[in-house]
Structures are given as structure tokens and as C-alpha cells.
N, C-alpha and C positions, 0 to 999 in steps of 0.2 A: 811108737813112731805116734805121734799127739795127731789128734783127729783135726780138718780144717775147720775154719770156723768161718761162715761168710758173716760179713760186715753190712749191717741193713742201716742207711742212714736217717737219720730222725728228721720229718719235716719239721722247720721255723716253727715256733709257737707262734700263733696270732694274735697284734698285740690287742689288747682290752680294749671294747670299743666305751668311746669316750660318752662324755652323757648328751642325748637327743636336744639338737634347736631345735626351737620354737618356730613353727612356720608364720612366716612375717602378713600382715592382713591387711590390707587395702587401707586400713584407716592408722597404720603404725605409724607414719612419717608424719602426718597433723599432729599426732598425740603427743611427738616428741617436738614437734615444733613450739606447740602450748607449754610443754613442759618447761622445756628451754625460758621461751617467753616470760613464765611466771617466774623463773631462776631471774633475772634481770633485774638492776636496777632501776627503779623509776625515771635516769634521765634513758637508759639504753632503749628502754620501754618507748620512749616519744621518739629519739631519735628511729626506731626501726616503724613506727607507723607512718612519721615524715616519710623513709622513704620510703615505703609500700604505695602511701598516698601519692607521691612524685611520679613511679610504675606508671600507674593505673593512668592519672590525667594523660601521659606521653600517648601511650598504648589509644586514647579515647581520640585525642588529637590528630593522630595519624590516620587511624581509619575515616574520622569525617573529614580530612583533608584529600583525601584518595576516592570520595564521593562514595564511601561507603556509608555504613550502617548498622545497627542491632536488631536481628527480629525480621530481616528480609525486605529492608527499606533500600536496598540498593536502584540505583537505574534515573533514568528521568523524571521528573515530577509530571502528571497526566492534568494539565489545566482543563478547565469546562467551561470558562467563561474567558476566552481570550479576548483581549481588547485589539478592537480590529480598529479604532480611529484611529487619522493619520497614516495609515499606511500607502504605500501607492498601489495605483491600477495599473495593471499590463495589460493588453488587447491581443491574444492571438491568433492570425487570420488566415482564411485558405482561398483554394479557387480550383475549378477549374472549367476552362472556356470552351471545352471542346469534348465535352460530356457527351455521350452515346448509349442509347441503352435498347437492347429487342424489348420486345412484348411480355410481359413479367419477371420482368428483369431487377436486383436491387444491387447499388454498384455502392460499396464502403469508401469512406475517407477519416482518417483519426489523426486523431492530435494526442500528442503522450507529454504527458507532464512529467519531470525528474527533478524535483529541488534541490540545488547543490548542500551544501554541507554548514548545518547550522540556518538554513531558507527556510520559511515554511509559509503555503501557497495557501489561497481560500478562494476554488474556484463560486463567481458569484451568477453566474449568467453565460446562458446561451443560445446562436442563433442562427437560421439557415435560411438561405434564399435559392430557388429553384425558378429559373425561367426559359423557356421552351416558344417556338414557333411551331404554325399549325404548314406543313410543304408546300408550298404554292405549283410543284407541277408533280405527275403522276410518276410514281415508280416504275413504270413502264411506258415506253413510248405507244399510244393507241390512235387509232384512227379515225376514233369519232368523240367529237369535244365533248364538255360537258360535267364531264367529272368530277366530283365533288368531297374533298376532304373531311371526312367527317373529324371529331374532336380526341384531342392525347387527353391520360388523366395520365397523374404524376401524386404521388407520397411524400409525407418527410419523415422520419425519425433519428430521435439522437439520445444516445444511452450515456449515460455519465457515471465511472466507476464511484461508487460513494453514496449512488441514489440509484434507489432501487426502482423506482417504474419508468416506462420508455413514454419520452416525450415525442409526440406524434400529431402531426395535419392529420387533417381531411382529405381524403382522394379526391384531388379537383380536376374538373375538363376545361379546355379554353375554349373560350366562343368562337362558334364557327367562323375558322378560317383566320382567327386571329390568334395573338402569343397570348399565354398561359403564363402567371405566377405563382407560387405560394410564398410566404413569409411565418418563418416559424421563429420564434423566439420565447425565452422562458428563463426566469429570476427565481432560484431555488429557494426556499424558506429559510432555510440555514446553508451561508457560503459551507462549503466542502472541503474540509483540512486535508492539506498532502504536506507533508515534512520530512524530512530526512534526521532519520535517526541516530545516525553518526556523531558519538559523540557527543549527543545534544543532552541540554541541561532541563530543557521544557519540553513538552510535547502535550498539542492539544488531544484532546479526547476526539474519539472515533476518527482518528489520521489514517491516510493510509502513505506509506512508504514511495507509490508513484500513481498516477491516474491515467485513463486512457477513456477522454471522448470519443466517438465510435457517432461519425453521421452518415446517414443512409439516404440514397436516393431510389424509389421506386416507382417504376412507369407499368400502369397497371394494362391501358388498353392502348393501342398506337392503330387510331381508327383509319378504317378502310377508306378506299373510294369506293364511293358510289355510283354508280351508272347512270347515265341520263335516260336510258331505257329499263324496262323490266327482262327484255328478254338480253341482256348483255348481263354478261360476271362481272359481279365488283373485283375491286382491282388490291389487294392483300396489302396492308403498312406494317413492316415486320418490325421496324423504330426508330427511334428519334432523337434530337442531337438536343441539349440541354447546357444551358448553364448554372453553373452551383457555387456560391461564395458560402463559408460558415465562419464563425467565427468565436472566441472560448475569450470571458471577462472575467478577470482574477484577480484579489490584492496580495504584496507580496510582502512580508516582512522577514527581511537579511539579517537580524543580530536572533534569530529564534527564541526572544524572551515575550511574554504577555506581556 
């Protein structure tokens, strides 16, 4: 009886490895392009140079037409010597005919400036006036005549965004029993620029996109009513009425070009 023979299948032989492929360096495409260029005829070289020059010119033209540039030159141009000649002068005004402060109170009034697209404002001057009257009747009914109202005191303040200092008047008192008035006017050494940056081609140096002007009426003392006799108590006066008006003068450049 013949012995059983186990057949074992031999694995297929692996193919012989091919030659190693050289790793491609970052400069190889450029070297191949230079090699091809050297192998061209003079006519083909001239045509290739012309094509490259035309493509580069087109790229530069498209970049400049979109307001772009090279080396970080994008965006509007900042102008330090904007021409203000011939600009239209505008006046913004406000008033409070029935103002009232208690003693030591400050009441604010605000004007906001927001130029439209391509508009530039230059704020040149601010002014404010407060007027008050000394009361002619006592704050409460008294049986003894002869009480005298002492003077009241007021003070004005103006703060404008873009100007570092606070503009103010002195603390002023009215004459005994008379009307009091404070006039405060200030012209800025350099006009304050306010400009809308949306799609702007030019912008003035130091501009703000919006501007806020704050006018403040401060009431110091509201003079008490002095009694005619020392043995009588004075009558307190806690507040006073006033009339307040204010204005802002500014130039308007409507096309946004210096």
C-alpha cells in the first residue's frame, strides 16, 4: 500500500523590485521648465516671454482696479492736509426752554454726528448760553414780609469727542434779584474730523466715524431767602429754572475727496 503524500502549495514568488524612484525636490519643476526653455528655438523663447509678461500685467491691473495693492497698501488713503476751502458750513442747534435743576445738579444735553456714506464733517465751533431769573416769591407762604432771595449760581461745560480738554465757563452768580446769563463759545484750534469709512477712498487724519458733543448745565447754589430779622429762620431754595440753548458749527464735504 502506497504511503499518503501531503501536498503543500508553495507561495508565489514575489516580483523582483524595480529600480528605486528618486525623491522629487521642490526646485525640480523649475529646473525642468528652465531645461525646456533652453531647448526652445529663439522664436518660441520670445513668444513664451511675451505670454508671461501679458499674464503678469493682467494680474497687476486687476489688483489695482479692486483698490488693492502690494505690501499692505490696501484701504483708503489717510490725508493730513484736507482742503477745507469752499466747504458748506452747517449749524446744529438745540434748546431747553423749561430746564430745572436742584442745588448741585448737572443736566446733560447731547448732539451726535454720524456722516453718511462718502461724507466728511469738520467741527469748527461750539457755543452755549444759559439764562435764569431770581424768584420773586418765597418758596412757602410767610407771615412776615421782607425776605430777600440770595443769588443763584450756574456753570456750563462742553465736551466734544476728538478734543481732549473740557470747555467750561466760570461759576457765575446773578445780581441780587436780577436775571443771570452765561455765554460760552469756543473755536477749535484745528477742526475735528468726522468721516464715514464705508467704501471711502480718502479719510482725514485723526478722524472718528461718529462724534458726540456733550453740553452740561450745572447749578451750584440756589440762594436761600434771607429773613428780615435775625431771630427768623431763612427759607431754603432747593432749585431753579433756566433756559438753555446750544449750537455746533461744522463744515460738510459731501463727496469725501480732499
